[in-house]
N, C-alpha and C positions, 0 to 999 in steps of 0.2 A: 469439507473441512480446510476451507480458505484459511492462512494466517497472512498476514498483511503488515507487514514492517516500513515505517515512513522513517528512514532518514532523513534529516535536515539543519540546516545552519540554523545556527544556536538564536541568531535573532529573531525568526519567523515568529516563533514564541510570544515576542512582545506585540508584533503586527499582523497575526492572522487568529482565527480561531481554530486551533486546532483540534481541540475537543469537537467540535461540531465539526470538525472534517474528516476525523474516526466514526463519527454518528453518522453523517452522510455514508460515508462509504460502506460502514457496516450495513446499514439498509440495503446500500445496493449492493450487495454480496449475498446478502439475504434471501434478497427477491429475485435472485439471478435462480433459471430454473435448476443449473445442475447442482445447488446447494440444496440438502437435504434438510440438517438440523439444526437452526439458526444458533443453539449452544454449541457448535463445531467452528464458528469464526469467531476468530482474534483479528483486530485491528491494535495497531499501537504504534508511539513515535519516538523517535531518541535524536536528542539533538546534541549536535555535535560542535563543538568549540573550537576545533582545529584543523584546518582542511586549505587546499586552494586549488582553485578553479582555474582550468583554460577559455574560461568565459569571464565576460562582465556585463551585469552584475555579480560581482563574488558572493552568490546565495544560492542553495538547492533544495531539492526535497527530490530523493531520490525512493522508490516505491518498491519492496521486493514481495513479489507473489507466490506464495508455497501453497502448493497443491499438491495431493496424493496422487501417485500416475493413476491414469483409466481416462481420465479425462479427454475428447477427442482434441488434436491440435486447435480448429477454429473455435473450439467453445476457450480455451486456456488464451488465446488470443484476443477475442471478443472479452474475456473478464480484464485483461492487461487493457485493453483499449479505453473501457470504463474509467478507469483508476486514473489512467492518463488525462482523461479529459475531464475530471472531475480537480485533479490536480490543475490545470491550465484554468477553467473555470476559477477556484480559488485563489489563484497565486498566479496571476497573469503575467507578474513584473519582475518575478525570481527567474534567477539567468538560466539555472539549469532544470529540469523534470525531467524525470526516467524511469521507467517502469522495466524491471527484470522478471521472467517467470522463471522458478525453480522447484524441484520436484521435493516435496517431506517423503523422505525414504521410510519404507518400514525397514525394521521394526520404529515405530513412534511408539513412544511410553508419553501418557499420562495420566495424569487424577485431577480429580474433580471430585467435589461435593455434593 
């Protein structure tokens, strides 16, 4: 049940194919052996209009990977590294690229049609 939320500096929308990035990351997560059901995968971006960074250039993409507890730490780290590698390939000129691992703690409520 990976959920991936990518916060990014708003100007990246004009200079990068963020939908294509979402598609590639979705496909990567679905193909990972620890992901059983493609219907459980979520990837989305959120544009940030106000921010200040301690690096130049003043641009960023920060991914938060939310996973249900139970995966081994090595699997979690491998998934995070895959995401960072894709961000680096898609956005080599961006000032800050980061990935944070977090738990999607039960009870997790959902509604799907």
